[in-house]
mmCIF entry with sequence, helices, sheets and N, C-alpha, C, O atoms, coordinates in Angstrom:
data_MODEL
# 
_entry.id   MODEL 
# 
_entity.id                         1 
_entity.type                       polymer 
_entity.pdbx_number_of_molecules   1 
# 
_entity_poly.entity_id                      1 
_entity_poly.type                           'polypeptide(L)' 
_entity_poly.nstd_linkage                   no 
_entity_poly.nstd_monomer                   no 
_entity_poly.pdbx_seq_one_letter_code       MLMHLLARLILTADERILLTSLRKLDKDEQQFFQRAIDAMAHRQPR 
_entity_poly.pdbx_seq_one_letter_code_can   MLMHLLARLILTADERILLTSLRKLDKDEQQFFQRAIDAMAHRQPR 
_entity_poly.pdbx_strand_id                 A 
# 
loop_
_entity_poly_seq.entity_id 
_entity_poly_seq.num 
_entity_poly_seq.mon_id 
_entity_poly_seq.hetero 
1 1  MET n 
1 2  LEU n 
1 3  MET n 
1 4  HIS n 
1 5  LEU n 
1 6  LEU n 
1 7  ALA n 
1 8  ARG n 
1 9  LEU n 
1 10 ILE n 
1 11 LEU n 
1 12 THR n 
1 13 ALA n 
1 14 ASP n 
1 15 GLU n 
1 16 ARG n 
1 17 ILE n 
1 18 LEU n 
1 19 LEU n 
1 20 THR n 
1 21 SER n 
1 22 LEU n 
1 23 ARG n 
1 24 LYS n 
1 25 LEU n 
1 26 ASP n 
1 27 LYS n 
1 28 ASP n 
1 29 GLU n 
1 30 GLN n 
1 31 GLN n 
1 32 PHE n 
1 33 PHE n 
1 34 GLN n 
1 35 ARG n 
1 36 ALA n 
1 37 ILE n 
1 38 ASP n 
1 39 ALA n 
1 40 MET n 
1 41 ALA n 
1 42 HIS n 
1 43 ARG n 
1 44 GLN n 
1 45 PRO n 
1 46 ARG n 
# 
_struct_asym.id          A 
_struct_asym.entity_id   1 
# 
loop_
_struct_conf.conf_type_id 
_struct_conf.id 
_struct_conf.pdbx_PDB_helix_id 
_struct_conf.beg_label_comp_id 
_struct_conf.beg_label_asym_id 
_struct_conf.beg_label_seq_id 
_struct_conf.pdbx_beg_PDB_ins_code 
_struct_conf.end_label_comp_id 
_struct_conf.end_label_asym_id 
_struct_conf.end_label_seq_id 
_struct_conf.pdbx_end_PDB_ins_code 
_struct_conf.beg_auth_comp_id 
_struct_conf.beg_auth_asym_id 
_struct_conf.beg_auth_seq_id 
_struct_conf.end_auth_comp_id 
_struct_conf.end_auth_asym_id 
_struct_conf.end_auth_seq_id 
_struct_conf.pdbx_PDB_helix_class 
_struct_conf.details 
_struct_conf.pdbx_PDB_helix_length 
HELX_P HELX_P1 AA1 LEU A 2  ? LEU A 22 ? LEU A 2  LEU A 22 1 ? 21 
HELX_P HELX_P2 AA2 LYS A 27 ? ARG A 43 ? LYS A 27 ARG A 43 1 ? 17 
# 
_struct_conf_type.id          HELX_P 
_struct_conf_type.criteria    ? 
_struct_conf_type.reference   ? 
# 
loop_
_atom_site.group_PDB 
_atom_site.id 
_atom_site.type_symbol 
_atom_site.label_atom_id 
_atom_site.label_alt_id 
_atom_site.label_comp_id 
_atom_site.label_asym_id 
_atom_site.label_entity_id 
_atom_site.label_seq_id 
_atom_site.pdbx_PDB_ins_code 
_atom_site.Cartn_x 
_atom_site.Cartn_y 
_atom_site.Cartn_z 
_atom_site.occupancy 
_atom_site.B_iso_or_equiv 
_atom_site.pdbx_formal_charge 
_atom_site.auth_seq_id 
_atom_site.auth_comp_id 
_atom_site.auth_asym_id 
_atom_site.auth_atom_id 
_atom_site.pdbx_PDB_model_num 
ATOM 1   N N  . MET A 1 1  ? -12.731 -12.450 11.954  1.00 0.00 ? 1  MET A N  1 
ATOM 2   C CA . MET A 1 1  ? -11.751 -11.604 12.651  1.00 0.00 ? 1  MET A CA 1 
ATOM 3   C C  . MET A 1 1  ? -10.322 -12.015 12.268  1.00 0.00 ? 1  MET A C  1 
ATOM 4   O O  . MET A 1 1  ? -9.495  -11.173 11.917  1.00 0.00 ? 1  MET A O  1 
ATOM 5   N N  . LEU A 1 2  ? -10.054 -13.308 12.342  1.00 0.00 ? 2  LEU A N  1 
ATOM 6   C CA . LEU A 1 2  ? -8.715  -13.783 11.987  1.00 0.00 ? 2  LEU A CA 1 
ATOM 7   C C  . LEU A 1 2  ? -8.396  -13.490 10.527  1.00 0.00 ? 2  LEU A C  1 
ATOM 8   O O  . LEU A 1 2  ? -7.285  -13.079 10.195  1.00 0.00 ? 2  LEU A O  1 
ATOM 9   N N  . MET A 1 3  ? -9.383  -13.706 9.656   1.00 0.00 ? 3  MET A N  1 
ATOM 10  C CA . MET A 1 3  ? -9.173  -13.417 8.238   1.00 0.00 ? 3  MET A CA 1 
ATOM 11  C C  . MET A 1 3  ? -8.894  -11.933 8.022   1.00 0.00 ? 3  MET A C  1 
ATOM 12  O O  . MET A 1 3  ? -8.091  -11.563 7.165   1.00 0.00 ? 3  MET A O  1 
ATOM 13  N N  . HIS A 1 4  ? -9.563  -11.085 8.805   1.00 0.00 ? 4  HIS A N  1 
ATOM 14  C CA . HIS A 1 4  ? -9.340  -9.643  8.688   1.00 0.00 ? 4  HIS A CA 1 
ATOM 15  C C  . HIS A 1 4  ? -7.898  -9.305  9.061   1.00 0.00 ? 4  HIS A C  1 
ATOM 16  O O  . HIS A 1 4  ? -7.248  -8.514  8.377   1.00 0.00 ? 4  HIS A O  1 
ATOM 17  N N  . LEU A 1 5  ? -7.397  -9.902  10.143  1.00 0.00 ? 5  LEU A N  1 
ATOM 18  C CA . LEU A 1 5  ? -6.014  -9.650  10.551  1.00 0.00 ? 5  LEU A CA 1 
ATOM 19  C C  . LEU A 1 5  ? -5.036  -10.166 9.497   1.00 0.00 ? 5  LEU A C  1 
ATOM 20  O O  . LEU A 1 5  ? -4.039  -9.511  9.194   1.00 0.00 ? 5  LEU A O  1 
ATOM 21  N N  . LEU A 1 6  ? -5.326  -11.342 8.943   1.00 0.00 ? 6  LEU A N  1 
ATOM 22  C CA . LEU A 1 6  ? -4.480  -11.875 7.871   1.00 0.00 ? 6  LEU A CA 1 
ATOM 23  C C  . LEU A 1 6  ? -4.464  -10.937 6.675   1.00 0.00 ? 6  LEU A C  1 
ATOM 24  O O  . LEU A 1 6  ? -3.413  -10.675 6.090   1.00 0.00 ? 6  LEU A O  1 
ATOM 25  N N  . ALA A 1 7  ? -5.642  -10.433 6.317   1.00 0.00 ? 7  ALA A N  1 
ATOM 26  C CA . ALA A 1 7  ? -5.721  -9.507  5.189   1.00 0.00 ? 7  ALA A CA 1 
ATOM 27  C C  . ALA A 1 7  ? -4.899  -8.254  5.470   1.00 0.00 ? 7  ALA A C  1 
ATOM 28  O O  . ALA A 1 7  ? -4.231  -7.735  4.576   1.00 0.00 ? 7  ALA A O  1 
ATOM 29  N N  . ARG A 1 8  ? -4.947  -7.767  6.709   1.00 0.00 ? 8  ARG A N  1 
ATOM 30  C CA . ARG A 1 8  ? -4.157  -6.585  7.074   1.00 0.00 ? 8  ARG A CA 1 
ATOM 31  C C  . ARG A 1 8  ? -2.664  -6.874  6.931   1.00 0.00 ? 8  ARG A C  1 
ATOM 32  O O  . ARG A 1 8  ? -1.917  -6.046  6.410   1.00 0.00 ? 8  ARG A O  1 
ATOM 33  N N  . LEU A 1 9  ? -2.230  -8.043  7.392   1.00 0.00 ? 9  LEU A N  1 
ATOM 34  C CA . LEU A 1 9  ? -0.814  -8.396  7.296   1.00 0.00 ? 9  LEU A CA 1 
ATOM 35  C C  . LEU A 1 9  ? -0.375  -8.485  5.842   1.00 0.00 ? 9  LEU A C  1 
ATOM 36  O O  . LEU A 1 9  ? 0.690   -7.990  5.474   1.00 0.00 ? 9  LEU A O  1 
ATOM 37  N N  . ILE A 1 10 ? -1.211  -9.124  5.011   1.00 0.00 ? 10 ILE A N  1 
ATOM 38  C CA . ILE A 1 10 ? -0.884  -9.241  3.587   1.00 0.00 ? 10 ILE A CA 1 
ATOM 39  C C  . ILE A 1 10 ? -0.810  -7.853  2.954   1.00 0.00 ? 10 ILE A C  1 
ATOM 40  O O  . ILE A 1 10 ? 0.089   -7.570  2.162   1.00 0.00 ? 10 ILE A O  1 
ATOM 41  N N  . LEU A 1 11 ? -1.765  -6.990  3.312   1.00 0.00 ? 11 LEU A N  1 
ATOM 42  C CA . LEU A 1 11 ? -1.793  -5.645  2.746   1.00 0.00 ? 11 LEU A CA 1 
ATOM 43  C C  . LEU A 1 11 ? -0.537  -4.872  3.133   1.00 0.00 ? 11 LEU A C  1 
ATOM 44  O O  . LEU A 1 11 ? 0.075   -4.223  2.285   1.00 0.00 ? 11 LEU A O  1 
ATOM 45  N N  . THR A 1 12 ? -0.149  -4.937  4.406   1.00 0.00 ? 12 THR A N  1 
ATOM 46  C CA . THR A 1 12 ? 1.032   -4.196  4.832   1.00 0.00 ? 12 THR A CA 1 
ATOM 47  C C  . THR A 1 12 ? 2.289   -4.752  4.157   1.00 0.00 ? 12 THR A C  1 
ATOM 48  O O  . THR A 1 12 ? 3.199   -3.992  3.826   1.00 0.00 ? 12 THR A O  1 
ATOM 49  N N  . ALA A 1 13 ? 2.345   -6.067  3.951   1.00 0.00 ? 13 ALA A N  1 
ATOM 50  C CA . ALA A 1 13 ? 3.489   -6.648  3.241   1.00 0.00 ? 13 ALA A CA 1 
ATOM 51  C C  . ALA A 1 13 ? 3.528   -6.140  1.802   1.00 0.00 ? 13 ALA A C  1 
ATOM 52  O O  . ALA A 1 13 ? 4.592   -5.794  1.289   1.00 0.00 ? 13 ALA A O  1 
ATOM 53  N N  . ASP A 1 14 ? 2.352   -6.097  1.147   1.00 0.00 ? 14 ASP A N  1 
ATOM 54  C CA . ASP A 1 14 ? 2.288   -5.573  -0.217  1.00 0.00 ? 14 ASP A CA 1 
ATOM 55  C C  . ASP A 1 14 ? 2.707   -4.110  -0.254  1.00 0.00 ? 14 ASP A C  1 
ATOM 56  O O  . ASP A 1 14 ? 3.415   -3.684  -1.167  1.00 0.00 ? 14 ASP A O  1 
ATOM 57  N N  . GLU A 1 15 ? 2.265   -3.337  0.746   1.00 0.00 ? 15 GLU A N  1 
ATOM 58  C CA . GLU A 1 15 ? 2.647   -1.923  0.786   1.00 0.00 ? 15 GLU A CA 1 
ATOM 59  C C  . GLU A 1 15 ? 4.152   -1.779  0.928   1.00 0.00 ? 15 GLU A C  1 
ATOM 60  O O  . GLU A 1 15 ? 4.749   -0.896  0.311   1.00 0.00 ? 15 GLU A O  1 
ATOM 61  N N  . ARG A 1 16 ? 4.779   -2.640  1.738   1.00 0.00 ? 16 ARG A N  1 
ATOM 62  C CA . ARG A 1 16 ? 6.224   -2.571  1.898   1.00 0.00 ? 16 ARG A CA 1 
ATOM 63  C C  . ARG A 1 16 ? 6.913   -2.854  0.571   1.00 0.00 ? 16 ARG A C  1 
ATOM 64  O O  . ARG A 1 16 ? 7.871   -2.170  0.209   1.00 0.00 ? 16 ARG A O  1 
ATOM 65  N N  . ILE A 1 17 ? 6.430   -3.859  -0.155  1.00 0.00 ? 17 ILE A N  1 
ATOM 66  C CA . ILE A 1 17 ? 7.010   -4.176  -1.474  1.00 0.00 ? 17 ILE A CA 1 
ATOM 67  C C  . ILE A 1 17 ? 6.820   -2.999  -2.425  1.00 0.00 ? 17 ILE A C  1 
ATOM 68  O O  . ILE A 1 17 ? 7.736   -2.619  -3.154  1.00 0.00 ? 17 ILE A O  1 
ATOM 69  N N  . LEU A 1 18 ? 5.608   -2.424  -2.406  1.00 0.00 ? 18 LEU A N  1 
ATOM 70  C CA . LEU A 1 18 ? 5.335   -1.276  -3.274  1.00 0.00 ? 18 LEU A CA 1 
ATOM 71  C C  . LEU A 1 18 ? 6.260   -0.112  -2.943  1.00 0.00 ? 18 LEU A C  1 
ATOM 72  O O  . LEU A 1 18 ? 6.812   0.525   -3.839  1.00 0.00 ? 18 LEU A O  1 
ATOM 73  N N  . LEU A 1 19 ? 6.429   0.163   -1.642  1.00 0.00 ? 19 LEU A N  1 
ATOM 74  C CA . LEU A 1 19 ? 7.236   1.311   -1.247  1.00 0.00 ? 19 LEU A CA 1 
ATOM 75  C C  . LEU A 1 19 ? 8.700   1.108   -1.621  1.00 0.00 ? 19 LEU A C  1 
ATOM 76  O O  . LEU A 1 19 ? 9.371   2.063   -2.010  1.00 0.00 ? 19 LEU A O  1 
ATOM 77  N N  . THR A 1 20 ? 9.208   -0.126  -1.509  1.00 0.00 ? 20 THR A N  1 
ATOM 78  C CA . THR A 1 20 ? 10.602  -0.351  -1.900  1.00 0.00 ? 20 THR A CA 1 
ATOM 79  C C  . THR A 1 20 ? 10.765  -0.211  -3.407  1.00 0.00 ? 20 THR A C  1 
ATOM 80  O O  . THR A 1 20 ? 11.793  0.283   -3.871  1.00 0.00 ? 20 THR A O  1 
ATOM 81  N N  . SER A 1 21 ? 9.759   -0.641  -4.187  1.00 0.00 ? 21 SER A N  1 
ATOM 82  C CA . SER A 1 21 ? 9.858   -0.500  -5.642  1.00 0.00 ? 21 SER A CA 1 
ATOM 83  C C  . SER A 1 21 ? 9.642   0.947   -6.076  1.00 0.00 ? 21 SER A C  1 
ATOM 84  O O  . SER A 1 21 ? 10.054  1.336   -7.169  1.00 0.00 ? 21 SER A O  1 
ATOM 85  N N  . LEU A 1 22 ? 8.993   1.751   -5.218  1.00 0.00 ? 22 LEU A N  1 
ATOM 86  C CA . LEU A 1 22 ? 8.777   3.160   -5.554  1.00 0.00 ? 22 LEU A CA 1 
ATOM 87  C C  . LEU A 1 22 ? 10.098  3.903   -5.724  1.00 0.00 ? 22 LEU A C  1 
ATOM 88  O O  . LEU A 1 22 ? 10.186  4.836   -6.522  1.00 0.00 ? 22 LEU A O  1 
ATOM 89  N N  . ARG A 1 23 ? 11.124  3.495   -4.980  1.00 0.00 ? 23 ARG A N  1 
ATOM 90  C CA . ARG A 1 23 ? 12.402  4.209   -5.034  1.00 0.00 ? 23 ARG A CA 1 
ATOM 91  C C  . ARG A 1 23 ? 13.042  4.116   -6.415  1.00 0.00 ? 23 ARG A C  1 
ATOM 92  O O  . ARG A 1 23 ? 13.894  4.933   -6.766  1.00 0.00 ? 23 ARG A O  1 
ATOM 93  N N  . LYS A 1 24 ? 12.626  3.109   -7.205  1.00 0.00 ? 24 LYS A N  1 
ATOM 94  C CA . LYS A 1 24 ? 13.212  2.933   -8.540  1.00 0.00 ? 24 LYS A CA 1 
ATOM 95  C C  . LYS A 1 24 ? 12.445  3.687   -9.614  1.00 0.00 ? 24 LYS A C  1 
ATOM 96  O O  . LYS A 1 24 ? 12.864  3.718   -10.771 1.00 0.00 ? 24 LYS A O  1 
ATOM 97  N N  . LEU A 1 25 ? 11.328  4.292   -9.242  1.00 0.00 ? 25 LEU A N  1 
ATOM 98  C CA . LEU A 1 25 ? 10.491  4.983   -10.225 1.00 0.00 ? 25 LEU A CA 1 
ATOM 99  C C  . LEU A 1 25 ? 10.803  6.475   -10.245 1.00 0.00 ? 25 LEU A C  1 
ATOM 100 O O  . LEU A 1 25 ? 11.438  7.004   -9.332  1.00 0.00 ? 25 LEU A O  1 
ATOM 101 N N  . ASP A 1 26 ? 10.347  7.142   -11.301 1.00 0.00 ? 26 ASP A N  1 
ATOM 102 C CA . ASP A 1 26 ? 10.530  8.592   -11.350 1.00 0.00 ? 26 ASP A CA 1 
ATOM 103 C C  . ASP A 1 26 ? 9.456   9.281   -10.506 1.00 0.00 ? 26 ASP A C  1 
ATOM 104 O O  . ASP A 1 26 ? 8.555   8.633   -9.972  1.00 0.00 ? 26 ASP A O  1 
ATOM 105 N N  . LYS A 1 27 ? 9.569   10.591  -10.400 1.00 0.00 ? 27 LYS A N  1 
ATOM 106 C CA . LYS A 1 27 ? 8.734   11.336  -9.450  1.00 0.00 ? 27 LYS A CA 1 
ATOM 107 C C  . LYS A 1 27 ? 7.242   11.230  -9.770  1.00 0.00 ? 27 LYS A C  1 
ATOM 108 O O  . LYS A 1 27 ? 6.430   11.062  -8.860  1.00 0.00 ? 27 LYS A O  1 
ATOM 109 N N  . ASP A 1 28 ? 6.873   11.327  -11.041 1.00 0.00 ? 28 ASP A N  1 
ATOM 110 C CA . ASP A 1 28 ? 5.451   11.258  -11.398 1.00 0.00 ? 28 ASP A CA 1 
ATOM 111 C C  . ASP A 1 28 ? 4.861   9.910   -11.010 1.00 0.00 ? 28 ASP A C  1 
ATOM 112 O O  . ASP A 1 28 ? 3.760   9.841   -10.464 1.00 0.00 ? 28 ASP A O  1 
ATOM 113 N N  . GLU A 1 29 ? 5.603   8.831   -11.295 1.00 0.00 ? 29 GLU A N  1 
ATOM 114 C CA . GLU A 1 29 ? 5.122   7.499   -10.936 1.00 0.00 ? 29 GLU A CA 1 
ATOM 115 C C  . GLU A 1 29 ? 5.051   7.344   -9.418  1.00 0.00 ? 29 GLU A C  1 
ATOM 116 O O  . GLU A 1 29 ? 4.120   6.725   -8.903  1.00 0.00 ? 29 GLU A O  1 
ATOM 117 N N  . GLN A 1 30 ? 6.017   7.896   -8.704  1.00 0.00 ? 30 GLN A N  1 
ATOM 118 C CA . GLN A 1 30 ? 5.992   7.831   -7.244  1.00 0.00 ? 30 GLN A CA 1 
ATOM 119 C C  . GLN A 1 30 ? 4.728   8.477   -6.701  1.00 0.00 ? 30 GLN A C  1 
ATOM 120 O O  . GLN A 1 30 ? 4.059   7.908   -5.838  1.00 0.00 ? 30 GLN A O  1 
ATOM 121 N N  . GLN A 1 31 ? 4.395   9.672   -7.205  1.00 0.00 ? 31 GLN A N  1 
ATOM 122 C CA . GLN A 1 31 ? 3.201   10.365  -6.733  1.00 0.00 ? 31 GLN A CA 1 
ATOM 123 C C  . GLN A 1 31 ? 1.948   9.563   -7.048  1.00 0.00 ? 31 GLN A C  1 
ATOM 124 O O  . GLN A 1 31 ? 1.044   9.472   -6.218  1.00 0.00 ? 31 GLN A O  1 
ATOM 125 N N  . PHE A 1 32 ? 1.886   8.979   -8.244  1.00 0.00 ? 32 PHE A N  1 
ATOM 126 C CA . PHE A 1 32 ? 0.721   8.183   -8.631  1.00 0.00 ? 32 PHE A CA 1 
ATOM 127 C C  . PHE A 1 32 ? 0.520   7.006   -7.676  1.00 0.00 ? 32 PHE A C  1 
ATOM 128 O O  . PHE A 1 32 ? -0.582  6.785   -7.176  1.00 0.00 ? 32 PHE A O  1 
ATOM 129 N N  . PHE A 1 33 ? 1.605   6.247   -7.427  1.00 0.00 ? 33 PHE A N  1 
ATOM 130 C CA . PHE A 1 33 ? 1.479   5.085   -6.553  1.00 0.00 ? 33 PHE A CA 1 
ATOM 131 C C  . PHE A 1 33 ? 1.226   5.496   -5.109  1.00 0.00 ? 33 PHE A C  1 
ATOM 132 O O  . PHE A 1 33 ? 0.512   4.804   -4.383  1.00 0.00 ? 33 PHE A O  1 
ATOM 133 N N  . GLN A 1 34 ? 1.808   6.620   -4.687  1.00 0.00 ? 34 GLN A N  1 
ATOM 134 C CA . GLN A 1 34 ? 1.575   7.084   -3.322  1.00 0.00 ? 34 GLN A CA 1 
ATOM 135 C C  . GLN A 1 34 ? 0.101   7.415   -3.126  1.00 0.00 ? 34 GLN A C  1 
ATOM 136 O O  . GLN A 1 34 ? -0.479  7.081   -2.093  1.00 0.00 ? 34 GLN A O  1 
ATOM 137 N N  . ARG A 1 35 ? -0.510  8.074   -4.117  1.00 0.00 ? 35 ARG A N  1 
ATOM 138 C CA . ARG A 1 35 ? -1.948  8.372   -4.023  1.00 0.00 ? 35 ARG A CA 1 
ATOM 139 C C  . ARG A 1 35 ? -2.769  7.086   -4.003  1.00 0.00 ? 35 ARG A C  1 
ATOM 140 O O  . ARG A 1 35 ? -3.752  6.990   -3.268  1.00 0.00 ? 35 ARG A O  1 
ATOM 141 N N  . ALA A 1 36 ? -2.374  6.099   -4.804  1.00 0.00 ? 36 ALA A N  1 
ATOM 142 C CA . ALA A 1 36 ? -3.102  4.820   -4.825  1.00 0.00 ? 36 ALA A CA 1 
ATOM 143 C C  . ALA A 1 36 ? -3.019  4.133   -3.464  1.00 0.00 ? 36 ALA A C  1 
ATOM 144 O O  . ALA A 1 36 ? -4.016  3.606   -2.969  1.00 0.00 ? 36 ALA A O  1 
ATOM 145 N N  . ILE A 1 37 ? -1.827  4.138   -2.858  1.00 0.00 ? 37 ILE A N  1 
ATOM 146 C CA . ILE A 1 37 ? -1.651  3.519   -1.541  1.00 0.00 ? 37 ILE A CA 1 
ATOM 147 C C  . ILE A 1 37 ? -2.466  4.271   -0.498  1.00 0.00 ? 37 ILE A C  1 
ATOM 148 O O  . ILE A 1 37 ? -3.098  3.654   0.360   1.00 0.00 ? 37 ILE A O  1 
ATOM 149 N N  . ASP A 1 38 ? -2.456  5.601   -0.566  1.00 0.00 ? 38 ASP A N  1 
ATOM 150 C CA . ASP A 1 38 ? -3.245  6.396   0.382   1.00 0.00 ? 38 ASP A CA 1 
ATOM 151 C C  . ASP A 1 38 ? -4.727  6.081   0.241   1.00 0.00 ? 38 ASP A C  1 
ATOM 152 O O  . ASP A 1 38 ? -5.436  5.972   1.242   1.00 0.00 ? 38 ASP A O  1 
ATOM 153 N N  . ALA A 1 39 ? -5.200  5.936   -0.993  1.00 0.00 ? 39 ALA A N  1 
ATOM 154 C CA . ALA A 1 39 ? -6.614  5.617   -1.218  1.00 0.00 ? 39 ALA A CA 1 
ATOM 155 C C  . ALA A 1 39 ? -6.954  4.255   -0.619  1.00 0.00 ? 39 ALA A C  1 
ATOM 156 O O  . ALA A 1 39 ? -8.008  4.091   -0.004  1.00 0.00 ? 39 ALA A O  1 
ATOM 157 N N  . MET A 1 40 ? -6.062  3.277   -0.798  1.00 0.00 ? 40 MET A N  1 
ATOM 158 C CA . MET A 1 40 ? -6.298  1.950   -0.213  1.00 0.00 ? 40 MET A CA 1 
ATOM 159 C C  . MET A 1 40 ? -6.345  2.043   1.304   1.00 0.00 ? 40 MET A C  1 
ATOM 160 O O  . MET A 1 40 ? -7.182  1.404   1.942   1.00 0.00 ? 40 MET A O  1 
ATOM 161 N N  . ALA A 1 41 ? -5.450  2.837   1.883   1.00 0.00 ? 41 ALA A N  1 
ATOM 162 C CA . ALA A 1 41 ? -5.405  2.955   3.341   1.00 0.00 ? 41 ALA A CA 1 
ATOM 163 C C  . ALA A 1 41 ? -6.688  3.586   3.873   1.00 0.00 ? 41 ALA A C  1 
ATOM 164 O O  . ALA A 1 41 ? -7.212  3.161   4.902   1.00 0.00 ? 41 ALA A O  1 
ATOM 165 N N  . HIS A 1 42 ? -7.196  4.609   3.167   1.00 0.00 ? 42 HIS A N  1 
ATOM 166 C CA . HIS A 1 42 ? -8.412  5.279   3.638   1.00 0.00 ? 42 HIS A CA 1 
ATOM 167 C C  . HIS A 1 42 ? -9.636  4.386   3.494   1.00 0.00 ? 42 HIS A C  1 
ATOM 168 O O  . HIS A 1 42 ? -10.602 4.540   4.240   1.00 0.00 ? 42 HIS A O  1 
ATOM 169 N N  . ARG A 1 43 ? -9.610  3.446   2.539   1.00 0.00 ? 43 ARG A N  1 
ATOM 170 C CA . ARG A 1 43 ? -10.752 2.569   2.332   1.00 0.00 ? 43 ARG A CA 1 
ATOM 171 C C  . ARG A 1 43 ? -10.830 1.476   3.396   1.00 0.00 ? 43 ARG A C  1 
ATOM 172 O O  . ARG A 1 43 ? -11.871 0.837   3.553   1.00 0.00 ? 43 ARG A O  1 
ATOM 173 N N  . GLN A 1 44 ? -9.732  1.256   4.129   1.00 0.00 ? 44 GLN A N  1 
ATOM 174 C CA . GLN A 1 44 ? -9.738  0.207   5.150   1.00 0.00 ? 44 GLN A CA 1 
ATOM 175 C C  . GLN A 1 44 ? -10.683 0.562   6.292   1.00 0.00 ? 44 GLN A C  1 
ATOM 176 O O  . GLN A 1 44 ? -10.638 1.686   6.792   1.00 0.00 ? 44 GLN A O  1 
ATOM 177 N N  . PRO A 1 45 ? -11.545 -0.377  6.719   1.00 0.00 ? 45 PRO A N  1 
ATOM 178 C CA . PRO A 1 45 ? -12.390 -0.108  7.895   1.00 0.00 ? 45 PRO A CA 1 
ATOM 179 C C  . PRO A 1 45 ? -11.543 -0.030  9.161   1.00 0.00 ? 45 PRO A C  1 
ATOM 180 O O  . PRO A 1 45 ? -10.670 -0.866  9.394   1.00 0.00 ? 45 PRO A O  1 
ATOM 181 N N  . ARG A 1 46 ? -11.809 0.958   9.947   1.00 0.00 ? 46 ARG A N  1 
ATOM 182 C CA . ARG A 1 46 ? -11.008 1.153   11.169  1.00 0.00 ? 46 ARG A CA 1 
ATOM 183 C C  . ARG A 1 46 ? -11.461 0.226   12.288  1.00 0.00 ? 46 ARG A C  1 
ATOM 184 O O  . ARG A 1 46 ? -10.897 0.258   13.382  1.00 0.00 ? 46 ARG A O  1 
# 
């Protein structure tokens, strides 16, 4: 359980880094990474 929460925190931190770096990319790259992040989010067990 604790490891799961740690993994969630690490994932959200990585997503924040990804989202801040997305602003420096062009539109096609933004869409690609946004879809990748969405796929990761949907794969997470609720």
